DODOSE-110414 format. One record per atom (N, C-alpha, C): atom name; residue number from 1; x negated, y negated, z negated; residue in three letters. Coordinates in Angstrom, 2 decimals. Layout:
<recs>
REC / a / k / u / v / w / r
REC / CA / NUM / X / Y / Z / ALA
...
</recs>
This chain:
<recs>
REC / a / k / u / v / w / r
REC / N / 1 / 57.79 / 14.79 / -8.17 / MET
REC / CA / 1 / 57.08 / 14.25 / -8.67 / MET
REC / C / 1 / 55.93 / 15.76 / -9.12 / MET
REC / N / 2 / 54.77 / 15.46 / -8.37 / THR
REC / CA / 2 / 53.70 / 16.61 / -8.25 / THR
REC / C / 2 / 53.07 / 17.29 / -9.71 / THR
REC / N / 3 / 53.18 / 18.36 / -10.31 / THR
REC / CA / 3 / 52.56 / 18.78 / -11.19 / THR
REC / C / 3 / 51.24 / 19.43 / -10.92 / THR
REC / N / 4 / 50.02 / 18.79 / -11.82 / ASN
REC / CA / 4 / 48.74 / 19.05 / -11.20 / ASN
REC / C / 4 / 48.26 / 20.31 / -12.51 / ASN
REC / N / 5 / 47.37 / 20.75 / -12.03 / VAL
REC / CA / 5 / 46.64 / 21.97 / -12.73 / VAL
REC / C / 5 / 45.09 / 21.77 / -13.15 / VAL
REC / N / 6 / 44.55 / 21.71 / -14.21 / THR
REC / CA / 6 / 43.30 / 21.53 / -14.12 / THR
REC / C / 6 / 42.38 / 23.10 / -14.38 / THR
REC / N / 7 / 41.53 / 23.12 / -13.32 / ILE
REC / CA / 7 / 40.84 / 24.61 / -13.15 / ILE
REC / C / 7 / 39.33 / 24.05 / -13.81 / ILE
REC / N / 8 / 38.79 / 24.82 / -14.24 / SER
REC / CA / 8 / 37.27 / 24.72 / -15.17 / SER
REC / C / 8 / 36.64 / 25.79 / -14.11 / SER
REC / N / 9 / 35.49 / 25.44 / -13.40 / ILE
REC / CA / 9 / 34.63 / 26.19 / -12.62 / ILE
REC / C / 9 / 33.13 / 26.00 / -12.93 / ILE
REC / N / 10 / 32.66 / 27.00 / -13.33 / THR
REC / CA / 10 / 31.37 / 26.94 / -13.28 / THR
REC / C / 10 / 30.73 / 26.98 / -11.94 / THR
REC / N / 11 / 29.43 / 26.19 / -11.74 / ARG
REC / CA / 11 / 29.09 / 26.00 / -10.76 / ARG
REC / C / 11 / 27.44 / 25.95 / -10.81 / ARG
REC / N / 12 / 26.93 / 26.11 / -9.96 / GLY
REC / CA / 12 / 25.33 / 26.29 / -9.88 / GLY
REC / C / 12 / 24.67 / 27.34 / -9.58 / GLY
REC / N / 13 / 23.10 / 27.36 / -9.81 / THR
REC / CA / 13 / 22.61 / 28.91 / -10.00 / THR
REC / C / 13 / 22.16 / 29.52 / -11.09 / THR
REC / N / 14 / 21.68 / 30.46 / -11.46 / GLU
REC / CA / 14 / 20.63 / 30.88 / -12.81 / GLU
REC / C / 14 / 19.55 / 30.03 / -12.69 / GLU
REC / N / 15 / 18.99 / 29.95 / -11.19 / GLU
REC / CA / 15 / 17.91 / 29.57 / -11.45 / GLU
REC / C / 15 / 17.65 / 27.86 / -11.61 / GLU
REC / N / 16 / 18.60 / 26.93 / -11.06 / ASN
REC / CA / 16 / 18.62 / 25.93 / -11.60 / ASN
REC / C / 16 / 19.51 / 25.22 / -12.36 / ASN
REC / N / 17 / 20.22 / 25.99 / -13.12 / GLY
REC / CA / 17 / 21.25 / 25.50 / -14.12 / GLY
REC / C / 17 / 22.81 / 25.70 / -13.56 / GLY
REC / N / 18 / 23.31 / 26.15 / -14.69 / GLN
REC / CA / 18 / 24.81 / 26.52 / -14.33 / GLN
REC / C / 18 / 25.53 / 25.33 / -15.26 / GLN
REC / N / 19 / 26.78 / 24.87 / -14.67 / TYR
REC / CA / 19 / 27.34 / 23.66 / -15.36 / TYR
REC / C / 19 / 28.73 / 24.09 / -15.09 / TYR
REC / N / 20 / 29.86 / 23.67 / -16.23 / GLN
REC / CA / 20 / 31.04 / 23.64 / -15.70 / GLN
REC / C / 20 / 31.38 / 22.02 / -14.83 / GLN
REC / N / 21 / 32.62 / 22.34 / -13.70 / GLN
REC / CA / 21 / 33.45 / 21.65 / -13.25 / GLN
REC / C / 21 / 34.79 / 21.35 / -13.42 / GLN
REC / N / 22 / 35.49 / 20.40 / -13.68 / ASP
REC / CA / 22 / 36.93 / 20.74 / -13.56 / ASP
REC / C / 22 / 37.73 / 19.77 / -12.16 / ASP
REC / N / 23 / 38.16 / 20.52 / -11.70 / PHE
REC / CA / 23 / 38.95 / 20.01 / -10.52 / PHE
REC / C / 23 / 40.72 / 20.05 / -11.05 / PHE
REC / N / 24 / 41.09 / 18.88 / -10.35 / THR
REC / CA / 24 / 42.88 / 18.96 / -10.70 / THR
REC / C / 24 / 43.10 / 19.28 / -9.34 / THR
REC / N / 25 / 44.17 / 20.15 / -9.38 / VAL
REC / CA / 25 / 45.39 / 21.33 / -8.16 / VAL
REC / C / 25 / 46.65 / 20.91 / -8.15 / VAL
REC / N / 26 / 47.01 / 20.40 / -6.97 / PRO
REC / CA / 26 / 48.61 / 20.50 / -7.24 / PRO
REC / C / 26 / 49.20 / 21.65 / -7.53 / PRO
REC / N / 27 / 49.82 / 21.84 / -8.37 / PHE
REC / CA / 27 / 50.95 / 23.21 / -8.38 / PHE
REC / C / 27 / 51.51 / 23.68 / -7.93 / PHE
REC / N / 28 / 51.90 / 24.83 / -7.41 / ILE
REC / CA / 28 / 53.10 / 25.62 / -6.55 / ILE
REC / C / 28 / 53.15 / 26.69 / -7.19 / ILE
REC / N / 29 / 54.75 / 26.93 / -7.89 / GLU
REC / CA / 29 / 55.03 / 28.00 / -8.26 / GLU
REC / C / 29 / 54.39 / 29.02 / -7.50 / GLU
REC / N / 30 / 54.12 / 30.21 / -8.20 / GLY
REC / CA / 30 / 53.48 / 31.24 / -7.44 / GLY
REC / C / 30 / 51.69 / 31.34 / -6.81 / GLY
REC / N / 31 / 51.52 / 30.36 / -6.66 / MET
REC / CA / 31 / 50.15 / 30.12 / -6.06 / MET
REC / C / 31 / 48.85 / 31.23 / -7.07 / MET
REC / N / 32 / 48.02 / 31.68 / -6.37 / SER
REC / CA / 32 / 47.10 / 32.59 / -6.82 / SER
REC / C / 32 / 46.13 / 31.51 / -7.25 / SER
REC / N / 33 / 45.13 / 32.21 / -8.07 / VAL
REC / CA / 33 / 43.67 / 31.45 / -8.03 / VAL
REC / C / 33 / 42.99 / 31.15 / -6.77 / VAL
REC / N / 34 / 42.81 / 32.09 / -6.03 / LEU
REC / CA / 34 / 42.24 / 31.72 / -4.67 / LEU
REC / C / 34 / 42.62 / 30.79 / -4.01 / LEU
REC / N / 35 / 44.05 / 30.56 / -4.19 / ASP
REC / CA / 35 / 44.69 / 29.66 / -2.92 / ASP
REC / C / 35 / 44.26 / 28.36 / -3.87 / ASP
REC / N / 36 / 44.22 / 27.92 / -4.94 / ALA
REC / CA / 36 / 43.81 / 26.93 / -5.67 / ALA
REC / C / 36 / 41.95 / 26.75 / -5.40 / ALA
REC / N / 37 / 41.38 / 27.72 / -5.26 / LEU
REC / CA / 37 / 39.80 / 27.61 / -5.07 / LEU
REC / C / 37 / 39.99 / 26.90 / -3.34 / LEU
REC / N / 38 / 40.71 / 27.55 / -2.52 / LEU
REC / CA / 38 / 40.64 / 27.08 / -1.50 / LEU
REC / C / 38 / 41.31 / 25.67 / -1.42 / LEU
REC / N / 39 / 42.02 / 25.44 / -1.68 / TRP
REC / CA / 39 / 42.76 / 24.01 / -1.81 / TRP
REC / C / 39 / 41.28 / 23.27 / -2.21 / TRP
REC / N / 40 / 40.58 / 23.49 / -3.16 / ILE
REC / CA / 40 / 39.34 / 22.68 / -3.54 / ILE
REC / C / 40 / 38.33 / 22.50 / -2.54 / ILE
REC / N / 41 / 38.24 / 23.52 / -2.05 / ARG
REC / CA / 41 / 37.40 / 23.76 / -0.85 / ARG
REC / C / 41 / 37.87 / 22.47 / 0.38 / ARG
REC / N / 42 / 39.09 / 22.92 / 0.61 / ALA
REC / CA / 42 / 39.53 / 22.13 / 1.82 / ALA
REC / C / 42 / 39.76 / 20.81 / 1.35 / ALA
REC / N / 43 / 40.00 / 20.04 / 0.41 / ASN
REC / CA / 43 / 40.35 / 18.46 / -0.10 / ASN
REC / C / 43 / 39.59 / 17.89 / -1.11 / ASN
REC / N / 44 / 38.91 / 18.43 / -1.96 / GLU
REC / CA / 44 / 37.85 / 17.89 / -3.00 / GLU
REC / C / 44 / 36.42 / 18.35 / -2.55 / GLU
REC / N / 45 / 35.88 / 19.69 / -2.55 / ASP
REC / CA / 45 / 34.60 / 19.75 / -2.65 / ASP
REC / C / 45 / 34.20 / 21.18 / -1.76 / ASP
REC / N / 46 / 33.93 / 20.48 / -0.44 / PRO
REC / CA / 46 / 33.88 / 22.07 / 0.67 / PRO
REC / C / 46 / 32.31 / 22.35 / 0.16 / PRO
REC / N / 47 / 31.78 / 22.15 / -0.76 / THR
REC / CA / 47 / 30.26 / 23.00 / -1.01 / THR
REC / C / 47 / 30.74 / 24.04 / -2.34 / THR
REC / N / 48 / 31.82 / 23.79 / -2.70 / LEU
REC / CA / 48 / 32.42 / 25.11 / -3.33 / LEU
REC / C / 48 / 31.96 / 26.54 / -2.78 / LEU
REC / N / 49 / 31.13 / 27.10 / -3.65 / ALA
REC / CA / 49 / 31.17 / 28.60 / -3.21 / ALA
REC / C / 49 / 31.75 / 29.76 / -3.85 / ALA
REC / N / 50 / 32.60 / 30.45 / -2.71 / VAL
REC / CA / 50 / 33.34 / 31.41 / -3.03 / VAL
REC / C / 50 / 33.57 / 32.73 / -2.36 / VAL
REC / N / 51 / 33.53 / 33.84 / -2.40 / ARG
REC / CA / 51 / 33.78 / 34.76 / -1.30 / ARG
REC / C / 51 / 34.91 / 35.82 / -1.68 / ARG
REC / N / 52 / 35.57 / 35.65 / -0.48 / TYR
REC / CA / 52 / 36.71 / 36.08 / 0.09 / TYR
REC / C / 52 / 36.57 / 36.91 / 1.36 / TYR
REC / N / 53 / 37.32 / 37.79 / 1.81 / SER
REC / CA / 53 / 37.57 / 38.32 / 3.20 / SER
REC / C / 53 / 38.82 / 39.24 / 3.15 / SER
REC / N / 54 / 39.95 / 39.03 / 2.06 / CYS
REC / CA / 54 / 41.13 / 40.14 / 2.00 / CYS
REC / C / 54 / 41.92 / 39.34 / 3.13 / CYS
REC / N / 55 / 42.15 / 38.20 / 3.33 / ILE
REC / CA / 55 / 43.09 / 37.41 / 4.25 / ILE
REC / C / 55 / 42.58 / 37.51 / 5.66 / ILE
REC / N / 56 / 41.01 / 37.62 / 5.98 / ASN
REC / CA / 56 / 40.59 / 37.91 / 7.37 / ASN
REC / C / 56 / 40.53 / 39.37 / 7.73 / ASN
REC / N / 57 / 39.72 / 40.07 / 6.82 / ALA
REC / CA / 57 / 39.34 / 41.10 / 7.30 / ALA
REC / C / 57 / 40.26 / 42.43 / 6.25 / ALA
REC / N / 58 / 41.27 / 42.32 / 5.53 / ASN
REC / CA / 58 / 41.83 / 43.15 / 4.95 / ASN
REC / C / 58 / 40.82 / 44.36 / 3.99 / ASN
REC / N / 59 / 39.55 / 43.41 / 3.37 / ALA
REC / CA / 59 / 38.92 / 44.20 / 2.55 / ALA
REC / C / 59 / 38.26 / 43.56 / 1.26 / ALA
REC / N / 60 / 39.08 / 44.37 / 0.43 / CYS
REC / CA / 60 / 39.68 / 43.97 / -1.45 / CYS
REC / C / 60 / 38.08 / 44.05 / -1.99 / CYS
REC / N / 61 / 38.33 / 43.62 / -3.14 / LYS
REC / CA / 61 / 37.30 / 43.20 / -4.08 / LYS
REC / C / 61 / 36.44 / 42.08 / -4.10 / LYS
REC / N / 62 / 36.46 / 41.70 / -2.69 / GLU
REC / CA / 62 / 35.37 / 40.38 / -2.49 / GLU
REC / C / 62 / 35.41 / 39.02 / -3.46 / GLU
REC / N / 63 / 36.70 / 38.65 / -3.81 / CYS
REC / CA / 63 / 36.93 / 37.46 / -4.44 / CYS
REC / C / 63 / 37.01 / 38.27 / -5.74 / CYS
REC / N / 64 / 36.85 / 38.89 / -6.39 / SER
REC / CA / 64 / 36.27 / 39.25 / -7.78 / SER
REC / C / 64 / 35.61 / 38.30 / -8.60 / SER
REC / N / 65 / 36.08 / 37.70 / -9.89 / VAL
REC / CA / 65 / 35.27 / 36.69 / -10.50 / VAL
REC / C / 65 / 36.31 / 36.70 / -11.96 / VAL
REC / N / 66 / 35.52 / 36.38 / -12.80 / MET
REC / CA / 66 / 36.11 / 36.13 / -14.41 / MET
REC / C / 66 / 37.18 / 35.00 / -14.54 / MET
REC / N / 67 / 38.05 / 35.21 / -14.43 / ILE
REC / CA / 67 / 39.39 / 34.21 / -14.69 / ILE
REC / C / 67 / 39.69 / 34.65 / -16.62 / ILE
REC / N / 68 / 39.27 / 33.41 / -17.24 / ASN
REC / CA / 68 / 39.73 / 33.18 / -18.18 / ASN
REC / C / 68 / 38.91 / 34.15 / -19.57 / ASN
REC / N / 69 / 37.69 / 34.71 / -18.84 / GLY
REC / CA / 69 / 37.29 / 35.96 / -19.86 / GLY
REC / C / 69 / 37.22 / 37.32 / -19.43 / GLY
REC / N / 70 / 38.25 / 37.31 / -18.08 / GLN
REC / CA / 70 / 38.53 / 38.86 / -18.04 / GLN
REC / C / 70 / 38.02 / 39.06 / -16.08 / GLN
REC / N / 71 / 37.58 / 40.18 / -15.65 / VAL
REC / CA / 71 / 37.29 / 40.46 / -14.39 / VAL
REC / C / 71 / 38.63 / 40.29 / -13.57 / VAL
REC / N / 72 / 38.97 / 39.82 / -12.71 / GLU
REC / CA / 72 / 40.29 / 39.83 / -11.71 / GLU
REC / C / 72 / 39.70 / 39.50 / -10.20 / GLU
REC / N / 73 / 41.15 / 39.87 / -9.85 / TYR
REC / CA / 73 / 40.57 / 39.36 / -8.25 / TYR
REC / C / 73 / 41.58 / 38.01 / -8.38 / TYR
REC / N / 74 / 40.70 / 36.96 / -7.82 / ALA
REC / CA / 74 / 41.23 / 35.87 / -7.53 / ALA
REC / C / 74 / 42.55 / 35.54 / -6.64 / ALA
REC / N / 75 / 42.70 / 36.41 / -5.51 / CYS
REC / CA / 75 / 43.70 / 36.56 / -4.59 / CYS
REC / C / 75 / 45.07 / 37.05 / -5.27 / CYS
REC / N / 76 / 44.81 / 38.16 / -6.47 / THR
REC / CA / 76 / 46.44 / 38.41 / -6.97 / THR
REC / C / 76 / 46.27 / 37.70 / -8.23 / THR
REC / N / 77 / 45.49 / 37.11 / -9.08 / ALA
REC / CA / 77 / 45.67 / 36.34 / -10.14 / ALA
REC / C / 77 / 46.48 / 35.36 / -9.69 / ALA
REC / N / 78 / 47.78 / 34.96 / -10.51 / LYS
REC / CA / 78 / 48.54 / 33.84 / -10.27 / LYS
REC / C / 78 / 48.06 / 32.89 / -11.45 / LYS
REC / N / 79 / 48.24 / 31.71 / -10.72 / LEU
REC / CA / 79 / 47.38 / 30.12 / -11.41 / LEU
REC / C / 79 / 48.50 / 30.02 / -12.47 / LEU
REC / N / 80 / 47.80 / 29.60 / -13.54 / PRO
REC / CA / 80 / 49.14 / 29.28 / -14.64 / PRO
REC / C / 80 / 49.03 / 27.91 / -14.90 / PRO
REC / N / 81 / 50.14 / 27.34 / -15.10 / ILE
REC / CA / 81 / 50.70 / 26.04 / -15.27 / ILE
REC / C / 81 / 49.54 / 25.31 / -16.31 / ILE
REC / N / 82 / 49.12 / 26.15 / -17.29 / LYS
REC / CA / 82 / 48.50 / 25.65 / -18.41 / LYS
REC / C / 82 / 46.61 / 25.16 / -17.79 / LYS
REC / N / 83 / 46.26 / 25.93 / -16.66 / GLY
REC / CA / 83 / 45.12 / 25.80 / -16.26 / GLY
REC / C / 83 / 43.89 / 27.29 / -16.56 / GLY
REC / N / 84 / 43.14 / 26.86 / -15.87 / VAL
REC / CA / 84 / 41.69 / 28.16 / -15.56 / VAL
REC / C / 84 / 40.64 / 27.93 / -15.79 / VAL
REC / N / 85 / 40.03 / 29.03 / -16.46 / LYS
REC / CA / 85 / 38.75 / 28.87 / -16.22 / LYS
REC / C / 85 / 38.08 / 29.75 / -15.21 / LYS
REC / N / 86 / 37.10 / 29.50 / -14.80 / VAL
REC / CA / 86 / 36.77 / 30.18 / -13.29 / VAL
REC / C / 86 / 35.34 / 30.37 / -13.53 / VAL
REC / N / 87 / 34.95 / 31.58 / -13.49 / GLU
REC / CA / 87 / 33.29 / 32.25 / -13.34 / GLU
REC / C / 87 / 32.84 / 33.28 / -12.71 / GLU
REC / N / 88 / 31.67 / 33.38 / -12.53 / PRO
REC / CA / 88 / 30.73 / 34.09 / -11.96 / PRO
REC / C / 88 / 31.24 / 35.51 / -12.53 / PRO
REC / N / 89 / 31.01 / 36.80 / -11.94 / LEU
REC / CA / 89 / 31.13 / 38.03 / -12.40 / LEU
REC / C / 89 / 30.17 / 38.04 / -13.62 / LEU
REC / N / 90 / 29.99 / 38.63 / -14.49 / GLU
REC / CA / 90 / 29.26 / 38.67 / -15.77 / GLU
REC / C / 90 / 28.16 / 40.13 / -15.40 / GLU
REC / N / 91 / 26.92 / 40.27 / -15.86 / ASN
REC / CA / 91 / 26.00 / 41.05 / -15.63 / ASN
REC / C / 91 / 25.76 / 41.42 / -13.75 / ASN
REC / N / 92 / 25.90 / 40.12 / -13.25 / LYS
REC / CA / 92 / 25.46 / 40.09 / -11.45 / LYS
REC / C / 92 / 24.89 / 38.80 / -11.37 / LYS
REC / N / 93 / 23.51 / 39.28 / -10.49 / THR
REC / CA / 93 / 22.77 / 37.63 / -10.19 / THR
REC / C / 93 / 23.93 / 36.60 / -9.49 / THR
REC / N / 94 / 23.72 / 35.62 / -9.84 / VAL
REC / CA / 94 / 24.46 / 34.51 / -9.49 / VAL
REC / C / 94 / 23.71 / 33.82 / -7.77 / VAL
REC / N / 95 / 24.51 / 33.70 / -7.13 / ILE
REC / CA / 95 / 23.83 / 33.26 / -6.06 / ILE
REC / C / 95 / 24.18 / 31.55 / -5.94 / ILE
REC / N / 96 / 25.32 / 31.27 / -5.89 / ARG
REC / CA / 96 / 25.42 / 29.86 / -6.12 / ARG
REC / C / 96 / 27.14 / 29.97 / -6.42 / ARG
REC / N / 97 / 27.22 / 29.28 / -7.39 / ASP
REC / CA / 97 / 28.90 / 29.19 / -7.71 / ASP
REC / C / 97 / 29.45 / 30.20 / -8.40 / ASP
REC / N / 98 / 30.45 / 30.60 / -7.63 / LEU
REC / CA / 98 / 31.08 / 31.81 / -8.14 / LEU
REC / C / 98 / 30.69 / 33.47 / -7.00 / LEU
REC / N / 99 / 29.91 / 33.16 / -6.40 / VAL
REC / CA / 99 / 29.21 / 34.19 / -5.56 / VAL
REC / C / 99 / 28.05 / 34.47 / -6.39 / VAL
REC / N / 100 / 28.58 / 36.22 / -6.44 / THR
REC / CA / 100 / 27.54 / 37.10 / -6.98 / THR
REC / C / 100 / 27.23 / 37.96 / -5.82 / THR
REC / N / 101 / 25.75 / 38.55 / -6.51 / ASP
REC / CA / 101 / 25.34 / 40.15 / -5.81 / ASP
REC / C / 101 / 26.18 / 41.03 / -6.27 / ASP
REC / N / 102 / 26.92 / 41.57 / -5.38 / ILE
REC / CA / 102 / 28.11 / 42.59 / -5.68 / ILE
REC / C / 102 / 27.77 / 43.86 / -4.82 / ILE
REC / N / 103 / 26.19 / 44.02 / -4.25 / LEU
REC / CA / 103 / 26.08 / 45.14 / -3.81 / LEU
REC / C / 103 / 25.43 / 46.16 / -4.90 / LEU
REC / N / 104 / 25.98 / 47.63 / -4.97 / PRO
REC / CA / 104 / 25.68 / 48.45 / -5.71 / PRO
REC / C / 104 / 24.03 / 48.57 / -5.36 / PRO
REC / N / 105 / 23.20 / 49.45 / -6.45 / SER
REC / CA / 105 / 21.87 / 49.40 / -6.74 / SER
REC / C / 105 / 21.37 / 50.25 / -5.52 / SER
REC / N / 106 / 22.51 / 51.39 / -4.92 / LYS
REC / CA / 106 / 21.94 / 52.27 / -3.79 / LYS
REC / C / 106 / 22.16 / 51.63 / -2.74 / LYS
REC / N / 107 / 22.79 / 50.56 / -2.54 / GLU
REC / CA / 107 / 23.00 / 49.89 / -1.39 / GLU
REC / C / 107 / 21.66 / 48.77 / -1.10 / GLU
REC / N / 108 / 20.90 / 48.45 / -2.15 / HIS
REC / CA / 108 / 20.08 / 47.76 / -2.37 / HIS
REC / C / 108 / 19.04 / 48.19 / -1.95 / HIS
REC / N / 109 / 18.65 / 49.56 / -2.16 / LEU
REC / CA / 109 / 17.33 / 50.76 / -2.01 / LEU
REC / C / 109 / 17.51 / 50.74 / -0.57 / LEU
REC / N / 110 / 18.88 / 51.05 / 0.02 / SER
REC / CA / 110 / 18.99 / 51.22 / 1.32 / SER
REC / C / 110 / 18.73 / 50.30 / 2.13 / SER
REC / N / 111 / 18.87 / 49.11 / 1.63 / THR
REC / CA / 111 / 18.93 / 47.82 / 2.41 / THR
REC / C / 111 / 17.04 / 47.55 / 2.69 / THR
REC / N / 112 / 16.35 / 48.05 / 1.20 / LEU
REC / CA / 112 / 15.16 / 47.68 / 1.34 / LEU
REC / C / 112 / 14.19 / 48.43 / 1.92 / LEU
REC / N / 113 / 14.84 / 50.03 / 2.24 / MET
REC / CA / 113 / 14.03 / 50.83 / 2.96 / MET
REC / C / 113 / 14.38 / 50.39 / 4.77 / MET
REC / N / 114 / 15.43 / 49.97 / 4.80 / LYS
REC / CA / 114 / 15.61 / 49.92 / 6.26 / LYS
REC / C / 114 / 14.54 / 48.11 / 6.65 / LYS
REC / N / 115 / 14.25 / 47.67 / 6.02 / GLN
REC / CA / 115 / 13.12 / 46.38 / 6.10 / GLN
REC / C / 115 / 11.98 / 47.11 / 6.59 / GLN
REC / N / 116 / 11.83 / 48.25 / 5.95 / ARG
REC / CA / 116 / 10.19 / 48.77 / 6.00 / ARG
REC / C / 116 / 9.81 / 49.13 / 7.30 / ARG
</recs>
């Protein structure tokens, strides 16, 4: 018998409105929240927007999200059997779903200067 876990994810954008959507994920002991998010993208909803690159580029901090109200890396946060609430980072502009604008202000400024 497979044990399932419910993951509540904040979806949408600040401009068009945000809402909570629940997904049921098969639980495997030791799986991370990122594993569960990737399972959702592969099996339930390929439109779920989540940023990560640690698997491909060894670049950390890309998968930072709010997990049960705390800032955590989705790749290292273990999925609890009781379920979890995943939200975009606070005080960051939401691009879509769990993806936020994570560039520091100095990088925004240099990007704008290069465009001129």
